[in-house]
Each structure stands twice: as C-alpha cells, then as structure tokens.
C-alpha positions as CSV (number, residue, x, y, z in Angstrom):
1,M,-179.3,-127.3,168.7
2,E,-175.7,-128.1,168.3
3,K,-176.3,-128.9,164.6
4,I,-178.1,-125.5,164.1
5,Y,-175.2,-123.6,165.7
6,L,-172.7,-125.6,163.6
7,S,-174.5,-124.7,160.4
8,A,-174.6,-121.1,161.3
9,F,-170.9,-121.1,162.2
10,L,-170.0,-122.7,158.9
11,G,-172.1,-120.1,157.1
12,V,-170.2,-117.3,158.8
13,I,-166.8,-118.9,158.0
14,L,-167.7,-119.3,154.3
15,T,-168.8,-115.7,154.1
16,L,-165.6,-114.5,155.7
17,I,-163.6,-116.6,153.2
18,F,-165.5,-115.1,150.3
19,L,-165.0,-111.6,151.5
20,S,-161.3,-112.1,152.1
21,T,-160.7,-113.1,148.5
22,K,-162.4,-110.1,146.9
23,P,-160.6,-106.8,146.1
24,S,-160.9,-104.4,149.0
25,H,-162.4,-101.6,146.9
26,S,-165.3,-103.6,145.4
27,L,-168.8,-103.8,146.7
28,I,-170.0,-107.4,146.2
29,D,-173.5,-108.2,147.5
30,I,-173.6,-111.9,148.5
31,G,-176.5,-111.8,151.0
32,I,-179.4,-112.1,148.6
33,N,-181.8,-115.0,149.0
34,P,-183.2,-116.4,145.8
35,P,-186.8,-115.7,146.8
36,L,-186.1,-112.0,146.5
37,I,-185.2,-112.4,142.8
38,P,-188.3,-112.6,140.5
39,N,-187.2,-115.6,138.4
40,P,-184.4,-118.1,137.8
41,R,-183.0,-116.2,134.8
42,L,-182.6,-113.1,136.8
43,H,-181.0,-115.1,139.6
44,K,-178.4,-116.4,137.1
45,A,-177.9,-112.9,135.9
46,Y,-177.3,-111.8,139.5
47,I,-174.7,-114.5,139.9
48,A,-173.0,-113.5,136.6
49,L,-173.0,-109.8,137.3
50,Q,-171.7,-110.2,140.9
51,A,-168.9,-112.5,139.6
52,W,-168.0,-109.8,137.0
53,K,-168.1,-107.1,139.6
54,H,-165.7,-109.2,141.6
55,A,-163.4,-109.5,138.5
56,M,-163.1,-105.7,138.1
57,I,-160.0,-104.3,139.6
58,S,-160.6,-100.6,138.9
59,D,-163.8,-98.5,138.3
60,P,-162.6,-94.9,138.8
61,N,-165.8,-93.4,137.8
62,G,-168.0,-95.6,140.0
63,F,-169.9,-96.9,137.0
64,T,-170.8,-100.1,138.7
65,S,-171.3,-98.6,142.2
66,N,-175.0,-99.7,142.2
67,W,-174.3,-103.3,141.1
68,Y,-175.6,-104.8,144.3
69,G,-178.9,-106.1,145.5
70,P,-181.4,-108.3,143.7
71,K,-182.8,-105.7,141.3
72,V,-180.2,-106.4,138.5
73,C,-182.4,-104.5,136.0
74,N,-181.6,-101.3,137.8
75,Y,-177.8,-101.8,137.5
76,T,-176.2,-99.1,135.4
77,G,-175.5,-100.4,131.9
78,V,-177.8,-103.5,132.3
79,F,-180.9,-103.6,130.2
80,C,-183.8,-106.0,130.8
81,A,-186.7,-107.1,128.5
82,A,-189.2,-109.9,128.1
83,A,-187.5,-113.2,127.4
84,P,-187.8,-114.1,123.6
85,D,-189.3,-117.5,124.5
86,D,-191.7,-116.3,127.2
87,P,-193.1,-112.7,127.2
88,Y,-194.1,-113.1,130.9
89,V,-190.5,-113.6,132.1
90,T,-188.1,-110.7,132.5
91,T,-184.5,-111.3,131.7
92,V,-181.2,-109.5,131.0
93,A,-181.2,-108.7,127.3
94,G,-178.3,-106.2,127.0
95,I,-175.2,-104.9,128.6
96,D,-173.7,-101.5,127.6
97,I,-170.8,-100.1,129.7
98,N,-169.0,-98.3,126.9
99,H,-166.5,-95.6,127.9
100,A,-166.6,-96.5,131.6
101,N,-162.8,-96.9,131.9
102,I,-163.2,-100.1,133.9
103,A,-160.3,-102.4,134.3
104,G,-160.6,-106.2,134.9
105,S,-161.3,-109.5,133.2
106,L,-164.4,-111.3,132.0
107,P,-165.4,-114.2,134.2
108,E,-166.8,-117.5,132.9
109,E,-170.0,-116.7,134.7
110,I,-171.0,-114.4,131.9
111,G,-172.0,-117.5,130.1
112,L,-175.0,-117.6,132.5
113,L,-176.5,-114.6,130.6
114,T,-178.0,-116.9,128.0
115,D,-180.7,-114.4,126.9
116,L,-178.1,-111.7,126.1
117,S,-178.5,-110.1,122.7
118,L,-176.2,-107.1,123.1
119,F,-172.8,-106.9,124.8
120,H,-171.0,-103.6,124.5
121,I,-167.9,-102.9,126.6
122,N,-165.8,-100.7,124.2
123,S,-163.3,-98.2,125.5
124,N,-162.5,-99.8,128.8
125,R,-159.4,-101.6,130.1
126,F,-160.5,-105.2,130.1
127,F,-157.7,-107.7,129.6
128,G,-157.1,-111.4,129.2
129,K,-159.1,-113.6,127.0
130,I,-162.8,-114.0,126.0
131,P,-164.3,-116.8,128.2
132,E,-165.2,-120.1,126.7
133,S,-168.6,-119.8,128.3
134,F,-169.5,-117.2,125.6
135,K,-170.4,-120.2,123.4
136,K,-173.6,-120.4,125.5
137,L,-174.8,-116.9,124.3
138,N,-176.8,-118.3,121.4
139,L,-178.9,-115.1,121.2
140,L,-176.0,-112.7,121.1
141,Y,-176.6,-110.3,118.1
142,E,-174.0,-107.5,118.8
143,L,-170.6,-108.0,120.4
144,D,-168.4,-105.0,120.8
145,I,-165.2,-105.5,122.8
146,S,-163.2,-102.9,120.9
147,N,-160.6,-100.5,122.4
148,N,-159.6,-102.7,125.4
149,Q,-156.5,-104.8,126.2
150,F,-157.6,-108.3,125.2
151,N,-154.7,-110.4,123.9
152,G,-153.8,-113.8,122.4
153,G,-154.9,-115.2,119.1
154,F,-158.2,-114.5,117.4
155,P,-161.0,-115.0,119.9
156,Y,-162.3,-118.3,118.4
157,V,-165.3,-118.4,120.8
158,V,-167.1,-115.8,118.7
159,L,-167.2,-118.4,115.9
160,Y,-169.8,-120.3,117.9
161,L,-172.4,-117.5,118.2
162,P,-175.2,-118.4,115.7
163,S,-177.1,-115.2,116.0
164,L,-174.2,-112.8,115.8
165,K,-174.6,-110.0,113.2
166,F,-172.2,-107.2,114.5
167,L,-168.7,-108.1,115.6
168,D,-166.2,-105.4,116.7
169,I,-162.9,-106.5,118.2
170,R,-160.7,-103.7,116.9
171,F,-158.1,-101.8,119.0
172,N,-157.0,-104.8,121.1
173,Q,-153.8,-106.8,121.2
174,F,-155.0,-109.9,119.3
175,S,-152.4,-111.5,117.0
176,G,-151.8,-114.4,114.7
177,S,-154.0,-115.4,111.7
178,I,-157.6,-114.7,110.7
179,P,-159.6,-118.0,110.8
180,S,-161.5,-119.0,107.7
181,Q,-164.6,-119.7,109.7
182,L,-165.0,-116.0,110.4
183,F,-166.2,-115.4,106.8
184,D,-168.8,-118.2,107.0
185,L,-170.6,-116.3,109.8
186,K,-173.8,-114.4,108.8
187,L,-172.4,-111.1,109.9
188,D,-173.5,-107.7,108.7
189,A,-170.6,-105.7,110.1
190,L,-167.1,-106.8,110.9
191,F,-164.3,-104.7,112.5
192,F,-160.9,-106.2,113.3
193,N,-158.7,-103.2,112.5
194,N,-155.8,-101.9,114.7
195,S,-154.7,-105.2,116.0
196,N,-151.6,-107.4,115.3
197,F,-153.0,-109.9,112.9
198,Q,-150.4,-111.1,110.5
199,S,-151.5,-113.5,107.8
200,S,-153.0,-113.6,104.4
201,L,-156.8,-113.5,104.1
202,P,-158.6,-116.9,103.9
203,T,-159.7,-117.8,100.4
204,N,-163.3,-118.0,101.5
205,L,-163.5,-114.2,102.2
206,G,-166.0,-114.0,99.4
207,N,-168.5,-116.1,101.4
208,S,-169.1,-113.3,103.9
209,P,-172.4,-111.4,103.6
210,V,-171.1,-108.3,105.4
211,S,-172.0,-104.8,104.3
212,V,-169.1,-103.2,106.2
213,I,-165.7,-104.7,106.8
214,V,-162.7,-102.8,108.3
215,M,-159.4,-104.6,108.6
216,A,-157.0,-101.6,108.5
217,N,-153.7,-101.3,110.4
218,N,-152.7,-104.9,110.8
219,G,-150.0,-107.0,109.1
220,L,-152.2,-108.7,106.5
221,T,-150.4,-109.8,103.4
222,G,-151.0,-111.6,100.1
223,C,-152.4,-110.8,96.8
224,F,-155.2,-108.2,96.8
225,P,-158.5,-110.3,96.9
226,S,-160.3,-108.7,93.9
227,S,-162.2,-111.9,93.0
228,S,-163.3,-112.5,96.6
229,L,-164.7,-109.0,96.9
230,V,-166.6,-109.4,93.7
231,K,-168.4,-112.4,95.2
232,M,-169.6,-110.0,98.0
233,A,-171.1,-107.5,95.5
234,G,-174.7,-108.2,96.6
235,T,-174.1,-106.9,100.1
236,L,-170.7,-105.0,100.4
237,K,-171.0,-101.3,100.9
238,E,-167.8,-100.3,102.7
239,I,-164.3,-101.9,102.9
240,V,-161.3,-100.4,104.5
241,M,-158.0,-102.2,104.1
242,T,-155.5,-99.4,104.6
243,N,-152.0,-99.9,106.1
244,N,-151.4,-103.6,105.5
245,G,-149.1,-105.4,103.1
246,F,-151.5,-106.4,100.2
247,T,-149.7,-106.8,96.9
248,G,-150.7,-107.1,93.2
249,C,-153.1,-105.3,91.0
250,L,-156.6,-103.9,91.3
251,K,-158.5,-106.0,88.7
252,P,-161.2,-104.6,86.3
253,E,-163.7,-107.1,87.8
254,L,-164.0,-104.8,90.8
255,G,-166.4,-102.7,88.7
256,A,-169.1,-105.2,89.7
257,L,-169.2,-103.6,93.2
258,K,-171.9,-101.2,92.1
259,G,-173.3,-100.8,95.7
260,M,-169.9,-99.8,97.1
261,N,-169.9,-96.5,99.1
262,V,-166.4,-96.6,100.6
263,F,-163.3,-98.2,99.0
264,D,-160.1,-97.6,100.9
265,V,-157.0,-99.6,99.9
266,S,-154.4,-97.0,100.8
267,S,-151.0,-97.7,102.2
268,N,-150.4,-101.1,100.8
269,E,-148.0,-102.5,98.0
270,L,-150.4,-102.3,95.1
271,V,-149.0,-101.9,91.6
272,G,-150.3,-101.5,88.1
273,S,-152.9,-99.2,86.8
274,L,-156.2,-98.0,88.3
275,P,-158.9,-99.9,86.4
276,D,-161.3,-97.8,84.3
277,A,-164.0,-100.3,85.5
278,I,-163.9,-98.7,88.9
279,G,-166.0,-96.0,87.2
280,K,-168.8,-98.5,87.3
281,M,-169.0,-98.3,91.1
282,E,-172.0,-96.0,90.7
283,S,-172.6,-95.6,94.5
284,L,-169.0,-94.8,95.3
285,E,-168.6,-91.7,97.6
286,Q,-165.0,-92.2,99.0
287,L,-162.1,-93.7,97.0
288,N,-158.6,-93.9,98.6
289,V,-155.7,-95.6,96.8
290,A,-153.0,-93.4,98.3
291,N,-149.5,-94.6,99.3
292,N,-149.2,-97.5,96.8
293,K,-147.1,-97.9,93.7
294,L,-149.9,-97.4,91.2
295,S,-149.0,-95.9,87.8
296,G,-150.5,-94.7,84.5
297,Y,-153.5,-92.5,84.0
298,I,-156.4,-91.7,86.2
299,P,-159.5,-92.9,84.3
300,E,-162.0,-90.1,83.5
301,S,-164.8,-92.6,84.4
302,I,-163.8,-92.5,88.0
303,C,-164.0,-88.7,88.3
304,S,-167.3,-88.8,86.5
305,L,-169.0,-90.9,89.3
306,P,-172.1,-89.0,90.3
307,K,-171.7,-89.5,94.1
308,L,-167.9,-89.3,94.5
309,K,-167.1,-86.8,97.2
310,N,-163.5,-87.8,98.2
311,F,-160.8,-89.1,95.9
312,T,-157.3,-89.6,97.3
313,F,-154.6,-91.0,95.1
314,S,-151.5,-89.2,96.5
315,S,-148.1,-90.9,96.8
316,N,-148.3,-93.0,93.7
317,F,-146.8,-92.7,90.2
318,F,-149.7,-91.5,88.2
319,I,-148.8,-89.3,85.1
320,S,-152.1,-87.8,84.2
321,E,-155.5,-86.9,85.6
322,P,-158.5,-85.7,83.6
323,S,-160.0,-82.2,84.1
324,K,-163.2,-83.7,85.6
325,C,-161.2,-84.7,88.7
326,F,-160.8,-81.1,89.6
327,K,-164.6,-81.0,90.2
328,V,-164.5,-83.7,92.9
329,R,-165.2,-82.0,96.2
330,S,-162.2,-83.3,98.0
331,K,-159.2,-84.6,96.1
332,D,-155.5,-85.2,96.8
333,D,-153.2,-85.8,93.8
334,T,-149.9,-84.8,95.5
335,K,-146.6,-86.8,95.2
336,N,-147.3,-88.3,91.8
337,C,-145.7,-87.6,88.4
338,I,-148.4,-85.4,87.0
339,P,-147.1,-82.5,84.9
340,Y,-148.0,-79.0,85.9
341,R,-149.5,-80.1,89.2
342,P,-147.9,-78.8,92.5
343,F,-146.2,-80.9,95.1
344,Q,-145.3,-83.8,92.7
345,R,-142.3,-86.2,92.9
346,S,-139.1,-85.1,91.4
347,P,-138.4,-85.8,87.7
348,M,-135.5,-88.0,88.7
349,E,-137.7,-90.2,90.9
350,C,-140.4,-90.5,88.3
351,K,-137.9,-91.4,85.6
352,A,-136.3,-94.1,87.8
353,F,-139.7,-95.7,88.5
354,Y,-140.8,-95.9,84.9
355,A,-137.4,-97.3,83.9
356,H,-138.2,-100.3,86.1
357,P,-142.0,-100.3,86.5
358,L,-143.4,-102.6,89.1
359,D,-146.1,-105.1,88.2
360,C,-148.1,-107.9,89.8
361,S,-145.8,-110.7,88.8
362,I,-143.3,-109.5,91.4
363,S,-145.5,-110.7,94.2
364,G,-146.7,-113.8,92.3
365,C,-150.0,-112.1,91.3
366,S,-151.3,-112.0,87.8
367,P,-149.3,-109.4,85.8
368,P,-151.2,-106.4,84.6
369,S,-150.9,-104.6,81.3
370,P,-147.6,-102.7,81.1
371,P,-147.8,-99.0,82.2
372,P,-147.8,-96.4,79.6
373,P,-144.5,-94.8,78.6
374,P,-143.5,-91.9,80.7
375,P,-144.1,-88.4,79.3
376,R,-141.2,-86.5,78.0
377,M,-139.0,-85.2,80.8
378,N,-139.3,-81.5,79.8
379,H,-143.1,-81.7,80.6
380,W,-142.5,-82.8,84.2
381,P,-142.3,-80.3,87.0
C-alpha cells in the first residue's frame, strides 16, 4: 500500500511542477490518457500541439482556446485526414492559424507531426528560430511563416524538406546570405521578400523550377542574372526583384521568357538600354523597370505586346517612346528625358547624364551598346 501511495504522491508532485512552469494564462490539458486518443499518430499530435500551446505567450483573440482534450482534429486551425500510407488511420495533415495575432515560439515537438503537408502561420507574432525538428516533416508541401518576427540567418532547415513546393518566409527578420541549395529544391513558388538578406544571388539560380519568385525589398546585389533567368524559361511566370541593388544591363536573351506574366526589376541600379527582345515576351502583362538608370529609346515591340496591361518606366533617362505606348492601359513615363511629355527631368539633368552615360562596365558586368546621342536641347521640355 505504501508503494501505491508513494506513486500517487509522485504523480501529484510532477503535475504541480508542470503546471508551475506554464504561463498563467494558458490552458494546457495534461490529463489525457493515451487510450482516449484513437491512434499513436494522433497521440503524437496531441503532445506536439500541447507543447506548442505551452510555447504561446499571447493569444488575444482566443484562437487556441479549444486546444485541450484528446480530440485534436476539433482544435481550431487543425485539419485531419487519412494518413497517406494508411487510409484507415486518421492523422493531422494541416495547420492553418493565419492572422490569429498569436505570439510565441515554435517548439521542437512540432517535429512529431510527421504527416503534416500544410503549415500556415502567417500574420502572427511568432519569434525565434525554426526548430531543427522540422527536418522530420518529410511530407510538408506548403510552408508559410510570413509576416512574423523570426530572426537569424536563412532558415536552413527548410532545405531538408523533400516534398516542399510552396515556401513563404517574407516579412520576417532573417538576414545574411541566400544559400545555393535553395535553388536546387523542386519548388513551385518562392517568397523571401521584405527581409534583410544581403548578398549576391547564387550562380545556380537557374536550376530552380519555380513559376513565381519574389525577392523584393532586401539588400541583394551583383550583376542582374539575365542568363540564369533564361534557364528558367520553361517554368517562370512571375519575378519581382524590386528595391535591391542589382547592377548591369538587361540582356536581349531575356526575350526567351515567353511565358512571363510579371517582370518587375524596378528600383535597382540597372543601366543601358531596354532590349527590343523583351517584345518577345508574348505573355507579359506587367512590366516595371522604374527607378533605374536605363536610357535610350522605348522599343515599339514592347508596347505592341498583346497582353501588356501595365508598363512602368518612370524615373529613368529614356529619350523617346513610340505612339503605341499610349494605348497601354496603365503606363507611367514620368521623370525621364522624353520631349513633349509632362513631368520629365530638367534639360540640365538629362544633358548631364548623357554627357557621362552609365554602362554595365561600371559594375563589372558586360558593357552594353552605347546609348544613342541625346536629342537637341531645344526639343527637351
């Protein structure tokens, strides 16, 4: 009898210790016996979700208020389905707690959710690092941790996810360089914009099979990767590289991107002319080259593209645009050197630029053809 009482006493002590270490506001259910949970996978999910609940320090909207008890498939934001290797076993297949405004960290126990295919936690206040245990999520297909407060270097753990197709890590505090292994993943969509990455792009960028890649608003530098993008012509539909530090010229070979819908390279340090070959991007709907140091003439072939809806080339040094450009639904040609167009640069500024035109050789990139001579000053506004 003494042994029985001693065991019961130890159980009470351990329970009190556990309760004393959790945040006072959280509701962690620890009194569930395994027999009440239908199968071992859901039992692991229960452990993982309770550990995660314990790691949350703020849930002002009560999003996880029902995260207790053995029925994890009823938890808000938790989605269950038949296991991919056994249709008779139910397992946690997805987590979606987007826009819940939850603060906290991700515990290592999330690695117990080995059947997880979707993990969406965007627009919360999660911080810290992505746990190493994520490497165990071999079935993870979509990972969206955007718009949180994660920090440190690039989350290398995502490079070990063999099934990953959609990766969104934007609007966090990641910094450092972009690993070359990222572009060897078989991704379809990649978003790492609005972070603090500061490096050149790896030379194997062209290996990526993505259809959409957004890398805007970082500190990326180096020559514009025209050749790498051409290698992606079979899949690439949208690329947004705005507000970085890319230098050099846009090469004519970019015309091979016939399936491109969105091409945004605005707010960089690009120089030279706008290639006539861009007029071969027959699927192009949006083209933005604003806020660079491009010069010369706007090719008529670009404004003749059948699907072009938005063409922005403001804040450059172009000296002419064909009449077909006026038929583009949305166009911005301001702050250039185009005669008779409103809101252009001053004649003095245009003359100074063309007296010392910039070219790719300044940044170590291949030099372009020299820009055309400036028009006569009396034709400028």
